[in-house]
C-alpha positions as CSV (number, residue, x, y, z in Angstrom):
1,X,70.3,-12.7,-18.7
2,X,69.0,-9.2,-18.8
3,X,70.7,-6.9,-16.2
4,X,67.7,-4.6,-15.3
5,X,65.7,-5.4,-12.2
6,X,62.3,-6.0,-13.9
7,X,59.4,-8.4,-13.5
8,X,60.3,-12.0,-14.5
9,X,57.9,-12.1,-17.5
10,X,59.4,-8.9,-19.0
11,X,63.0,-10.1,-18.3
12,X,62.2,-13.4,-20.0
13,X,60.9,-11.6,-23.0
14,X,64.0,-9.5,-23.3
15,X,66.0,-12.7,-23.0
16,X,63.8,-14.2,-25.8
17,X,64.6,-11.3,-28.1
18,X,68.3,-11.9,-27.5
19,X,68.0,-15.6,-28.0
20,X,65.9,-15.2,-31.1
21,X,68.3,-12.6,-32.6
22,X,71.2,-15.0,-32.0
23,X,73.2,-12.7,-29.8
24,X,73.1,-14.2,-26.3
25,X,74.4,-17.5,-27.6
26,X,76.7,-16.2,-30.4
27,X,80.0,-18.0,-30.4
28,X,81.9,-14.8,-30.5
29,X,80.2,-13.0,-27.6
30,X,82.2,-12.3,-24.5
31,X,79.3,-10.5,-22.7
32,X,76.0,-12.4,-23.2
33,X,75.4,-10.8,-26.6
34,X,75.7,-7.2,-25.5
35,X,78.9,-7.0,-27.6
36,X,77.6,-8.5,-30.9
37,X,77.3,-6.7,-34.2
38,X,75.1,-8.1,-37.0
39,X,76.8,-11.0,-38.9
40,X,77.7,-10.0,-42.4
41,X,78.8,-11.7,-45.6
42,X,82.4,-11.3,-44.2
43,X,81.6,-13.2,-41.0
44,X,80.9,-12.4,-37.4
45,X,81.5,-9.1,-35.7
46,X,81.6,-7.8,-32.1
47,X,82.8,-4.8,-30.2
48,X,84.3,-4.0,-26.8
49,X,83.8,-0.3,-26.4
50,X,80.4,0.5,-24.9
51,X,80.9,4.3,-24.8
52,X,78.7,4.7,-27.9
53,X,76.7,2.6,-30.5
54,X,79.4,0.9,-32.6
55,X,78.3,2.8,-35.7
56,X,77.9,6.2,-34.1
57,X,81.3,7.4,-35.2
58,X,80.7,6.7,-38.9
59,X,81.6,3.1,-39.2
60,X,80.3,1.7,-42.5
61,X,77.2,-0.6,-42.2
62,X,77.8,-4.3,-42.4
63,X,76.8,-5.9,-45.7
64,X,74.4,-8.7,-44.7
65,X,73.6,-9.8,-48.3
66,X,74.1,-8.7,-51.8
67,X,71.3,-10.6,-53.6
68,X,68.5,-10.4,-54.5
69,X,69.0,-6.9,-53.2
70,X,71.7,-5.3,-51.1
71,X,71.0,-5.4,-47.4
72,X,73.2,-3.4,-45.0
73,X,72.8,-3.1,-41.3
74,X,74.0,-1.3,-38.2
75,X,72.3,-3.7,-35.9
76,X,74.3,-4.0,-32.7
77,X,74.2,-5.2,-29.2
78,X,72.1,-7.9,-27.4
79,X,68.9,-6.7,-29.1
80,X,70.3,-5.8,-32.5
81,X,69.3,-2.1,-32.3
82,X,70.1,-0.2,-35.4
83,X,71.8,3.2,-35.2
84,X,68.8,5.4,-36.1
85,X,66.6,3.7,-33.5
86,X,69.4,4.0,-30.9
87,X,69.8,7.7,-31.6
88,X,66.1,8.3,-31.1
89,X,65.9,6.2,-27.9
90,X,69.1,7.6,-26.5
91,X,67.8,11.2,-27.0
92,X,64.3,10.4,-25.7
93,X,65.4,8.4,-22.7
94,X,68.7,10.1,-21.9
95,X,70.8,7.1,-22.6
96,X,74.4,8.2,-22.9
97,X,76.4,5.1,-23.6
98,X,75.7,1.8,-25.3
99,X,76.3,-0.1,-22.0
100,X,74.5,-3.3,-21.3
101,X,72.1,-1.6,-18.9
102,X,71.3,1.1,-21.5
103,X,70.7,-1.6,-24.1
104,X,68.3,-3.3,-21.8
105,X,66.5,0.1,-21.2
106,X,66.3,0.7,-24.9
107,X,64.8,-2.7,-25.6
108,X,62.3,-2.1,-22.8
109,X,61.5,1.3,-24.3
110,X,60.8,-0.3,-27.7
111,X,58.4,-2.8,-25.9
112,X,56.7,0.1,-24.1
113,X,56.2,2.1,-27.3
114,X,54.1,-0.6,-28.9
115,X,52.3,-1.5,-25.6
116,X,53.9,-4.9,-25.7
117,X,54.8,-4.7,-22.0
118,X,51.1,-4.8,-21.2
119,X,50.6,-7.8,-23.4
120,X,53.5,-9.6,-21.7
121,X,52.3,-8.7,-18.2
122,X,48.9,-10.1,-19.2
123,X,50.5,-13.4,-20.3
124,X,49.6,-12.7,-24.0
125,X,53.0,-13.8,-25.3
126,X,51.8,-14.8,-28.8
127,X,50.3,-11.3,-29.2
128,X,53.4,-9.7,-27.9
129,X,55.6,-11.6,-30.4
130,X,53.2,-10.6,-33.2
131,X,53.3,-6.9,-32.0
132,X,57.1,-6.9,-32.2
133,X,57.5,-8.7,-35.6
134,X,58.3,-5.4,-37.3
135,X,60.9,-4.6,-34.7
136,X,62.9,-7.8,-34.8
137,X,63.6,-9.6,-38.0
138,X,63.9,-12.9,-36.2
139,X,60.2,-12.8,-35.2
140,X,57.7,-14.3,-37.6
141,X,55.2,-12.1,-39.5
142,X,57.4,-9.4,-40.9
143,X,58.5,-8.6,-44.5
144,X,62.2,-8.4,-43.9
145,X,63.0,-11.6,-45.9
146,X,65.7,-12.6,-43.5
147,X,64.2,-15.9,-42.3
148,X,63.5,-16.1,-38.7
149,X,62.1,-18.2,-35.9
150,X,58.7,-19.9,-35.8
151,X,56.1,-18.9,-33.4
152,X,56.1,-22.3,-31.8
153,X,59.9,-22.1,-31.2
154,X,59.6,-18.7,-29.7
155,X,56.8,-19.7,-27.3
156,X,58.7,-22.8,-26.2
157,X,61.8,-20.7,-25.6
158,X,59.9,-18.1,-23.7
159,X,58.3,-20.8,-21.4
160,X,61.8,-22.2,-20.7
161,X,63.2,-18.7,-20.0
162,X,60.3,-17.9,-17.7
163,X,60.5,-21.2,-15.8
164,X,64.0,-22.6,-16.1
165,X,64.6,-26.1,-15.0
166,X,66.5,-26.5,-11.7
């Protein structure tokens, strides 16, 4: 569950991103996905030091695939934020560490940049997912070529996250 105190529809969407990206339920997470690094051809990765983005000190990107073209990534944390995006958000928002709370704030900032928060608040979840398809590779409608979730699956998961069964 997201750690920020935000409106339930927004919190559910943040949780949806984590669920879709596979971090919150990753078998190697010890912290609800906040400690996950993108899975590579060499297996699963995670981190335990939240003082900085895991790739900030020069760690080499993870090789995600080699064919048909090489794909490397620095995607890290619950929302799989790549290092260049993190650097921009951290500078703009004054986020010092890669702590769980700052990861939540960064994800929220990404949603605010594309006006997706307003869509979520208005209950326009399908449009919100479409608006974020170029941000998260697991959302349908992008050209990342990494597979991903279907819109129906995402909408079902969002409904369950927003209204969990007792």
